[in-house]
PLY file of the C-alpha trace (Angstrom):
ply
format ascii 1.0
element vertex 519
property float x
property float y
property float z
element edge 518
property int vertex1
property int vertex2
end_header
101.34 -42.42 -37.13
98.60 -42.77 -39.73
95.67 -44.55 -38.51
93.04 -45.07 -41.30
91.46 -48.06 -39.12
87.44 -47.79 -39.65
85.15 -47.38 -36.63
83.84 -50.59 -34.85
80.39 -49.29 -35.63
80.81 -49.26 -39.46
82.43 -46.79 -42.11
83.60 -43.98 -40.84
81.62 -40.48 -42.20
83.79 -37.99 -44.17
83.55 -34.91 -42.30
82.17 -31.96 -44.72
84.74 -29.22 -45.46
84.02 -25.92 -44.05
85.26 -22.70 -45.65
86.12 -19.82 -43.45
85.49 -16.43 -44.35
86.40 -14.45 -41.19
88.07 -15.57 -37.95
87.96 -13.96 -34.35
91.32 -14.36 -32.61
90.02 -14.55 -29.33
93.37 -13.47 -27.34
96.00 -10.83 -27.00
99.70 -10.27 -27.76
101.86 -11.86 -30.22
99.77 -15.07 -30.35
97.22 -13.06 -32.42
100.11 -11.61 -35.00
100.84 -15.61 -35.07
97.32 -16.78 -36.07
96.93 -13.75 -38.26
99.89 -14.83 -40.48
98.48 -18.37 -41.23
95.06 -16.92 -41.73
96.74 -14.40 -44.41
98.17 -17.49 -46.04
95.02 -19.39 -46.13
93.31 -16.46 -47.51
91.08 -15.79 -44.23
90.03 -12.12 -42.74
90.84 -11.73 -39.12
89.34 -9.68 -36.25
90.63 -9.32 -32.77
89.71 -7.75 -29.54
90.96 -5.53 -26.88
90.23 -4.32 -23.67
90.41 -0.97 -21.49
94.09 0.29 -21.31
95.17 -2.78 -23.37
95.04 -1.42 -27.05
97.74 -2.72 -29.33
98.99 -0.64 -32.55
100.79 -3.53 -33.80
97.43 -5.95 -33.77
95.14 -2.81 -34.75
97.16 -2.67 -37.86
97.53 -6.66 -38.66
93.67 -7.65 -38.44
91.25 -6.55 -40.44
88.90 -5.55 -37.48
89.96 -4.55 -33.88
87.02 -4.01 -31.86
86.86 -3.16 -28.14
85.39 -5.82 -25.58
83.60 -3.75 -22.79
84.53 -4.96 -19.24
86.54 -3.99 -16.18
88.60 -7.18 -15.75
89.59 -10.50 -17.35
86.47 -12.14 -16.05
84.46 -9.72 -17.83
86.10 -9.91 -21.03
88.45 -12.31 -22.51
87.14 -15.26 -19.85
83.47 -14.24 -20.74
82.18 -16.68 -23.22
78.77 -14.92 -23.76
80.77 -11.44 -24.86
83.12 -13.58 -27.22
80.22 -14.98 -28.98
78.51 -11.37 -29.22
81.63 -10.24 -30.55
82.19 -13.23 -33.12
78.53 -12.56 -34.44
78.78 -8.66 -34.24
82.18 -8.77 -36.19
80.57 -11.53 -38.93
83.27 -14.23 -37.85
82.32 -17.72 -38.85
85.31 -19.18 -37.11
87.17 -18.52 -33.47
90.80 -19.31 -32.59
91.32 -19.35 -28.85
95.30 -18.99 -28.96
96.61 -20.13 -25.97
95.60 -19.23 -22.16
92.16 -17.66 -21.54
89.76 -19.81 -22.54
91.29 -22.19 -25.04
90.72 -25.11 -23.08
87.45 -24.70 -22.06
84.83 -27.32 -23.36
82.19 -24.27 -22.67
83.71 -22.18 -25.41
83.86 -24.91 -27.94
80.35 -26.07 -27.07
79.05 -22.42 -27.38
80.88 -22.10 -30.93
79.05 -25.19 -31.74
75.74 -24.05 -30.71
76.21 -20.71 -32.87
77.49 -22.46 -35.63
80.95 -20.75 -35.54
83.94 -22.89 -36.22
86.07 -23.63 -33.17
89.80 -24.03 -34.15
90.66 -26.82 -31.83
89.17 -30.07 -30.67
85.72 -30.72 -30.21
83.74 -29.95 -27.02
83.37 -33.50 -26.64
86.99 -34.06 -26.88
87.82 -31.19 -24.85
86.17 -32.62 -21.79
88.08 -36.03 -22.33
91.63 -33.93 -22.02
91.18 -30.38 -20.94
90.57 -31.29 -17.19
93.95 -32.79 -15.73
92.30 -35.48 -13.83
90.07 -36.81 -16.58
93.32 -36.75 -18.92
95.48 -38.59 -16.26
92.61 -41.57 -16.41
92.65 -41.52 -20.20
96.75 -41.80 -20.13
95.90 -44.59 -17.63
93.75 -46.35 -19.81
96.22 -46.13 -22.81
99.05 -47.73 -20.83
101.06 -44.74 -19.76
103.16 -43.93 -16.65
101.33 -41.44 -14.70
102.23 -40.02 -11.71
100.22 -40.44 -8.31
97.76 -37.81 -7.49
94.99 -36.83 -5.32
91.46 -36.34 -6.51
90.06 -32.67 -6.77
90.77 -30.86 -3.42
88.18 -29.16 -1.53
90.18 -28.22 1.64
93.67 -27.77 2.53
93.12 -30.92 4.71
92.63 -32.72 1.68
95.95 -31.60 0.57
97.31 -32.35 4.05
96.19 -36.10 4.01
97.56 -36.63 0.37
100.90 -35.45 1.74
100.69 -37.75 4.46
99.99 -40.42 2.46
102.55 -40.02 -0.52
105.06 -38.08 1.71
106.46 -34.38 0.85
106.83 -32.61 -1.23
103.79 -32.44 -3.08
102.48 -30.29 -5.78
99.06 -28.22 -5.60
97.90 -27.57 -9.52
94.82 -26.21 -11.25
92.42 -29.01 -12.77
92.18 -26.71 -15.81
94.26 -24.44 -17.80
98.01 -24.43 -18.66
101.15 -21.87 -18.37
101.84 -23.44 -15.04
99.19 -21.61 -13.31
98.09 -22.60 -9.96
101.53 -24.42 -9.04
102.68 -24.34 -5.76
105.03 -26.70 -4.28
104.29 -27.86 -0.48
107.67 -29.16 1.18
106.18 -29.57 4.88
102.87 -29.51 6.74
103.55 -25.88 7.76
103.26 -24.74 3.91
100.04 -26.19 3.09
97.35 -23.90 4.38
99.08 -20.58 2.44
99.96 -22.73 -0.59
96.34 -24.21 -0.91
94.95 -20.69 -0.44
97.39 -19.27 -3.40
96.92 -22.19 -5.51
93.06 -21.73 -5.32
93.34 -17.80 -5.81
95.13 -18.44 -9.34
92.99 -20.86 -10.14
90.16 -18.88 -9.89
91.76 -15.71 -11.42
93.29 -17.60 -14.53
90.63 -19.91 -15.34
87.50 -18.89 -13.34
87.21 -22.50 -11.49
87.87 -23.23 -8.12
89.31 -26.50 -8.65
92.79 -27.85 -7.82
94.28 -31.03 -7.30
97.73 -32.41 -5.75
100.42 -34.86 -7.10
103.66 -36.22 -5.71
106.66 -33.63 -6.74
109.48 -35.35 -8.77
112.47 -33.71 -10.07
113.68 -34.64 -13.84
113.30 -33.39 -17.41
109.87 -31.73 -18.72
109.40 -33.26 -22.36
106.62 -33.06 -24.30
105.66 -34.22 -27.73
103.63 -32.34 -30.26
101.04 -34.00 -32.26
98.56 -33.17 -34.68
95.25 -35.24 -35.66
92.50 -34.62 -38.20
88.81 -35.65 -38.11
89.44 -38.62 -40.61
91.14 -40.89 -37.87
94.84 -39.88 -38.97
97.32 -38.82 -36.13
100.98 -38.00 -36.49
103.46 -36.27 -34.17
105.99 -34.05 -34.86
108.44 -35.14 -32.22
109.80 -33.77 -29.04
110.64 -30.73 -27.13
112.44 -30.03 -23.98
111.06 -27.29 -21.52
113.27 -27.93 -18.36
114.23 -24.70 -17.77
111.89 -23.00 -15.60
111.12 -20.18 -13.62
108.00 -20.63 -10.93
107.07 -23.73 -12.61
106.56 -21.94 -15.71
108.84 -22.65 -18.62
111.33 -19.86 -19.81
113.39 -22.03 -22.44
112.35 -24.67 -24.66
114.03 -26.64 -27.26
113.56 -28.79 -30.19
114.32 -32.02 -30.38
114.89 -33.08 -26.56
117.78 -35.48 -26.12
115.69 -38.66 -26.01
116.99 -41.58 -27.61
115.56 -42.52 -31.58
113.78 -45.44 -29.85
111.86 -43.35 -26.97
110.99 -40.68 -29.53
109.43 -43.43 -31.93
107.68 -45.27 -28.94
106.20 -42.69 -27.31
105.23 -40.85 -30.49
103.20 -43.45 -31.14
101.68 -43.50 -27.83
100.67 -39.89 -27.91
98.83 -40.63 -31.31
96.98 -43.36 -29.79
95.95 -41.37 -26.86
94.77 -38.39 -28.97
92.53 -40.88 -30.99
91.45 -42.58 -27.98
90.12 -39.29 -27.17
88.75 -38.27 -30.54
90.82 -35.44 -30.74
91.21 -33.60 -33.61
93.62 -30.47 -34.13
96.96 -29.43 -32.77
98.09 -30.65 -29.22
100.99 -31.48 -26.76
101.51 -34.37 -24.37
103.86 -33.55 -21.57
105.71 -35.88 -19.72
108.45 -35.91 -16.67
111.61 -38.01 -17.85
113.09 -38.83 -14.33
116.65 -39.75 -13.72
115.72 -43.39 -13.72
114.60 -42.98 -17.28
110.84 -43.19 -16.60
108.56 -41.17 -18.51
105.89 -40.17 -16.56
102.64 -38.61 -17.92
101.63 -35.04 -16.73
99.00 -33.38 -18.77
97.74 -33.09 -22.43
97.82 -29.51 -23.65
94.64 -29.41 -26.62
95.93 -25.91 -28.02
98.76 -24.22 -29.57
101.78 -23.75 -27.44
104.08 -21.06 -27.08
106.63 -23.01 -27.79
105.26 -24.57 -31.26
107.66 -22.01 -32.96
110.93 -24.36 -32.44
108.99 -27.52 -33.70
108.24 -25.52 -36.70
112.10 -24.74 -37.43
113.13 -28.06 -37.18
110.43 -29.87 -39.11
109.12 -27.30 -41.56
105.60 -27.77 -40.64
103.48 -24.82 -40.31
101.49 -25.96 -36.95
99.00 -23.25 -36.98
98.05 -23.95 -40.44
97.34 -27.58 -40.14
95.27 -26.59 -36.92
93.11 -24.51 -38.79
92.93 -27.05 -41.93
92.05 -29.97 -39.76
89.24 -27.88 -38.16
87.74 -27.06 -41.59
87.68 -30.75 -41.69
90.47 -31.23 -44.27
92.85 -34.40 -43.99
96.31 -33.83 -42.63
98.49 -32.72 -45.52
101.59 -34.54 -44.34
102.04 -38.25 -43.22
104.60 -39.52 -40.34
107.03 -40.59 -42.95
107.52 -37.09 -44.28
108.66 -35.62 -40.91
112.21 -35.16 -40.83
114.26 -33.41 -37.81
116.76 -30.91 -39.46
118.98 -29.20 -36.87
118.31 -27.78 -33.25
115.97 -24.86 -32.28
115.95 -22.92 -29.06
113.51 -20.37 -27.66
114.06 -17.98 -25.05
110.85 -16.18 -23.83
111.47 -12.46 -22.86
109.19 -11.86 -19.83
108.24 -8.80 -17.82
109.57 -9.90 -14.69
112.29 -9.07 -12.27
114.70 -11.93 -12.00
116.29 -9.95 -9.21
113.34 -9.98 -7.27
112.42 -13.71 -7.54
110.86 -13.10 -11.10
108.21 -10.71 -9.53
105.58 -9.33 -12.18
107.01 -6.02 -13.79
104.70 -3.34 -14.83
105.07 -0.13 -16.66
105.50 1.13 -20.00
108.87 0.26 -22.51
111.10 3.26 -22.75
113.18 1.61 -25.49
112.46 -1.45 -27.76
115.11 -2.56 -30.33
114.53 -6.30 -31.42
116.40 -6.50 -34.75
119.32 -8.45 -35.25
122.75 -7.69 -36.15
124.91 -10.76 -35.89
128.40 -10.85 -35.31
130.71 -11.72 -38.21
131.68 -14.94 -36.54
128.34 -16.14 -36.17
126.35 -14.32 -39.09
125.22 -17.02 -41.70
125.28 -19.96 -38.95
121.98 -19.43 -37.57
118.54 -18.40 -38.37
116.53 -16.11 -36.07
112.76 -15.62 -35.51
111.24 -13.20 -33.35
107.58 -13.02 -32.40
106.28 -9.88 -30.42
103.51 -7.62 -30.35
105.86 -5.15 -28.14
107.00 -1.66 -29.17
108.41 1.11 -27.61
105.72 3.13 -25.26
103.41 0.10 -24.81
101.95 -0.14 -21.12
102.82 -3.85 -19.42
100.22 -4.72 -17.13
100.58 -7.47 -14.55
96.63 -8.82 -14.65
97.77 -10.28 -17.99
100.41 -13.05 -19.15
103.80 -11.38 -18.75
105.54 -12.65 -22.33
106.87 -9.69 -24.25
108.70 -11.95 -26.99
109.72 -15.30 -28.19
113.39 -15.01 -29.35
114.08 -18.53 -31.57
117.15 -19.66 -32.96
117.86 -22.47 -35.32
121.20 -23.81 -36.01
122.99 -27.03 -37.52
123.09 -28.47 -33.88
122.54 -27.64 -30.26
126.16 -26.28 -29.87
125.49 -23.80 -32.68
122.06 -23.01 -31.51
123.08 -21.91 -28.04
125.96 -19.93 -29.40
123.76 -18.61 -31.97
121.22 -17.54 -29.11
124.12 -15.67 -27.00
124.81 -13.74 -30.10
121.13 -13.03 -30.68
120.48 -11.75 -27.19
123.46 -9.44 -27.26
121.75 -7.16 -29.76
118.34 -7.05 -28.41
117.39 -4.36 -25.99
113.92 -3.68 -24.38
114.30 -0.91 -21.69
111.97 0.76 -19.00
110.38 -2.32 -17.80
112.70 -5.07 -15.76
112.52 -8.35 -18.22
114.55 -11.55 -18.49
116.38 -10.82 -21.56
119.61 -10.26 -19.53
119.00 -13.40 -17.33
118.52 -15.59 -20.67
122.18 -14.35 -21.61
123.35 -15.55 -18.12
121.90 -18.82 -18.79
122.90 -19.26 -22.16
126.90 -18.76 -20.65
126.50 -21.47 -18.04
128.61 -24.72 -18.69
125.57 -26.83 -17.91
123.46 -25.27 -20.29
125.79 -25.67 -23.10
126.38 -29.30 -22.30
122.67 -29.83 -21.72
122.75 -30.87 -18.32
119.37 -29.93 -17.37
116.47 -30.24 -15.03
113.42 -28.45 -14.02
115.04 -27.45 -10.86
117.95 -26.16 -12.83
117.87 -22.54 -12.23
117.59 -23.01 -8.29
120.07 -25.83 -8.32
122.76 -23.98 -9.96
122.13 -20.59 -8.20
121.78 -18.70 -11.36
119.46 -15.85 -9.34
122.16 -15.19 -7.30
124.91 -15.41 -9.87
122.82 -13.07 -11.98
122.60 -10.52 -9.42
126.31 -10.51 -8.58
127.31 -10.37 -12.15
124.89 -7.31 -12.90
123.49 -4.08 -11.83
120.18 -3.14 -10.37
118.47 -0.65 -13.11
118.19 1.66 -10.43
121.95 1.64 -9.94
122.39 1.97 -13.42
119.94 4.64 -14.27
122.01 6.73 -11.52
125.32 5.95 -13.04
124.35 6.76 -16.53
122.68 10.00 -15.27
125.76 11.03 -13.45
127.93 10.03 -16.54
125.42 12.35 -18.88
125.60 15.34 -16.51
129.57 15.25 -16.22
130.17 15.08 -19.94
127.18 17.44 -20.47
129.14 20.14 -18.32
132.11 19.53 -20.74
133.95 18.10 -18.22
135.88 15.09 -19.65
135.84 11.71 -17.97
139.04 10.75 -16.47
141.18 8.36 -18.74
141.88 6.18 -16.28
138.50 5.12 -14.97
138.58 2.42 -11.94
136.90 -1.09 -13.31
134.02 -0.69 -11.40
133.10 2.25 -13.40
134.13 0.99 -16.47
131.73 -1.85 -15.91
129.06 0.47 -14.52
129.03 2.38 -18.23
128.89 -0.95 -19.89
126.11 -2.06 -18.12
124.06 1.20 -18.44
124.45 0.44 -22.26
123.12 -3.23 -22.18
120.86 -3.49 -19.38
117.09 -4.54 -20.53
0 1
1 2
2 3
3 4
4 5
5 6
6 7
7 8
8 9
9 10
10 11
11 12
12 13
13 14
14 15
15 16
16 17
17 18
18 19
19 20
20 21
21 22
22 23
23 24
24 25
25 26
26 27
27 28
28 29
29 30
30 31
31 32
32 33
33 34
34 35
35 36
36 37
37 38
38 39
39 40
40 41
41 42
42 43
43 44
44 45
45 46
46 47
47 48
48 49
49 50
50 51
51 52
52 53
53 54
54 55
55 56
56 57
57 58
58 59
59 60
60 61
61 62
62 63
63 64
64 65
65 66
66 67
67 68
68 69
69 70
70 71
71 72
72 73
73 74
74 75
75 76
76 77
77 78
78 79
79 80
80 81
81 82
82 83
83 84
84 85
85 86
86 87
87 88
88 89
89 90
90 91
91 92
92 93
93 94
94 95
95 96
96 97
97 98
98 99
99 100
100 101
101 102
102 103
103 104
104 105
105 106
106 107
107 108
108 109
109 110
110 111
111 112
112 113
113 114
114 115
115 116
116 117
117 118
118 119
119 120
120 121
121 122
122 123
123 124
124 125
125 126
126 127
127 128
128 129
129 130
130 131
131 132
132 133
133 134
134 135
135 136
136 137
137 138
138 139
139 140
140 141
141 142
142 143
143 144
144 145
145 146
146 147
147 148
148 149
149 150
150 151
151 152
152 153
153 154
154 155
155 156
156 157
157 158
158 159
159 160
160 161
161 162
162 163
163 164
164 165
165 166
166 167
167 168
168 169
169 170
170 171
171 172
172 173
173 174
174 175
175 176
176 177
177 178
178 179
179 180
180 181
181 182
182 183
183 184
184 185
185 186
186 187
187 188
188 189
189 190
190 191
191 192
192 193
193 194
194 195
195 196
196 197
197 198
198 199
199 200
200 201
201 202
202 203
203 204
204 205
205 206
206 207
207 208
208 209
209 210
210 211
211 212
212 213
213 214
214 215
215 216
216 217
217 218
218 219
219 220
220 221
221 222
222 223
223 224
224 225
225 226
226 227
227 228
228 229
229 230
230 231
231 232
232 233
233 234
234 235
235 236
236 237
237 238
238 239
239 240
240 241
241 242
242 243
243 244
244 245
245 246
246 247
247 248
248 249
249 250
250 251
251 252
252 253
253 254
254 255
255 256
256 257
257 258
258 259
259 260
260 261
261 262
262 263
263 264
264 265
265 266
266 267
267 268
268 269
269 270
270 271
271 272
272 273
273 274
274 275
275 276
276 277
277 278
278 279
279 280
280 281
281 282
282 283
283 284
284 285
285 286
286 287
287 288
288 289
289 290
290 291
291 292
292 293
293 294
294 295
295 296
296 297
297 298
298 299
299 300
300 301
301 302
302 303
303 304
304 305
305 306
306 307
307 308
308 309
309 310
310 311
311 312
312 313
313 314
314 315
315 316
316 317
317 318
318 319
319 320
320 321
321 322
322 323
323 324
324 325
325 326
326 327
327 328
328 329
329 330
330 331
331 332
332 333
333 334
334 335
335 336
336 337
337 338
338 339
339 340
340 341
341 342
342 343
343 344
344 345
345 346
346 347
347 348
348 349
349 350
350 351
351 352
352 353
353 354
354 355
355 356
356 357
357 358
358 359
359 360
360 361
361 362
362 363
363 364
364 365
365 366
366 367
367 368
368 369
369 370
370 371
371 372
372 373
373 374
374 375
375 376
376 377
377 378
378 379
379 380
380 381
381 382
382 383
383 384
384 385
385 386
386 387
387 388
388 389
389 390
390 391
391 392
392 393
393 394
394 395
395 396
396 397
397 398
398 399
399 400
400 401
401 402
402 403
403 404
404 405
405 406
406 407
407 408
408 409
409 410
410 411
411 412
412 413
413 414
414 415
415 416
416 417
417 418
418 419
419 420
420 421
421 422
422 423
423 424
424 425
425 426
426 427
427 428
428 429
429 430
430 431
431 432
432 433
433 434
434 435
435 436
436 437
437 438
438 439
439 440
440 441
441 442
442 443
443 444
444 445
445 446
446 447
447 448
448 449
449 450
450 451
451 452
452 453
453 454
454 455
455 456
456 457
457 458
458 459
459 460
460 461
461 462
462 463
463 464
464 465
465 466
466 467
467 468
468 469
469 470
470 471
471 472
472 473
473 474
474 475
475 476
476 477
477 478
478 479
479 480
480 481
481 482
482 483
483 484
484 485
485 486
486 487
487 488
488 489
489 490
490 491
491 492
492 493
493 494
494 495
495 496
496 497
497 498
498 499
499 500
500 501
501 502
502 503
503 504
504 505
505 506
506 507
507 508
508 509
509 510
510 511
511 512
512 513
513 514
514 515
515 516
516 517
517 518
């Protein structure tokens, strides 16, 4: 949607365009490389930070300056606004990109940048205050005429949560009032779970966002749909259509797709509503509005993510728009370089998040050092040329995975002419990728891609649980320690020049195959 109406108080003042010489990317991992790539295309120098025991050789090689930020915890490093400002000035940066996570949605970081005359790549502090707080964003969405899921006010005690559950009925969901990535989410099914879930949610909110602010909402099943938008400082906003992010583990996304199965009518209708909401909030930059699409066909507002998202790549693959470049340009004061009628959907894209988590153990966090990494593609002859592969990662052999940080290891994205071909291409791509030494979701994603309902697109936010996929995965694969023991035994037997029997039993054959393909 293009919106060029004049403000009611008079003619809109044309914002000045700010030149960026050097940008601090205040984040870690693959998003630093993604932003760095956009900066290179725009002729902008870059800097990034590392903490104790979190030095990354790929980032060090990619950016112009890679400096250490002192501190013994996330709260004292990448969640510390004062230290980020100090680092930006010391490194000679006149702009700061927060990426996602950490302080990406914090109005105080945007405000600090404004005070120091450092260009914040994102909405203004005022706009962030309107949308970053989930409760404030819900009120704004109601004013914009969107259907909003019933929720509580900010909770201070577990009794407050219990009272909301008594009024609305179980199950309910506890959520952090700020931040993204599913942090702080706990589903409460009965009164006996209230106290522990409240404490867990509050603890995670404090750990990831630095704030002890949570709220409750009614738990509803459905499909997770989100709409990507970009707005500039000239009163223009457009949407890049929709994504589906229903496949989740522990209420956090695992697989994303673009576009979603919404009808053309719904895509256009909600795309316009999202743009109107962005302009109503005084928003400039890239952002996403998330919805829950219920089985009854209701699109219920969840939240606004006022930042770049992990899954932005699938939208880029089907629209051809570089969202990060547009995000930087709009922050500088440039008008959008595209208009709504320029945006066309071409094909289908799917992203699998390869996460340092153990699916066999309830997706518990993994830690340790990678023993082997091969993220190069070797397409089968049958599928070669029928899909495009995009992998974004800062992973390499020997890197140490630490559980205090986000568990994302790599993003594997596939584009093809249609969804069926994209699923087939993803299955092929995942077959040729290997990450060893740290339990991860690579093989689990292959299991997902082979499920009949995944192929058909019959999805929901409870898909993994409803289909018993973890149980299927455990049944069909071997635990890493068993694989290691079998591989060692095979090696020792071969090394001692005792040839393996030609007539191996099926279980041993399967063990050998698994030892070569297990992540």
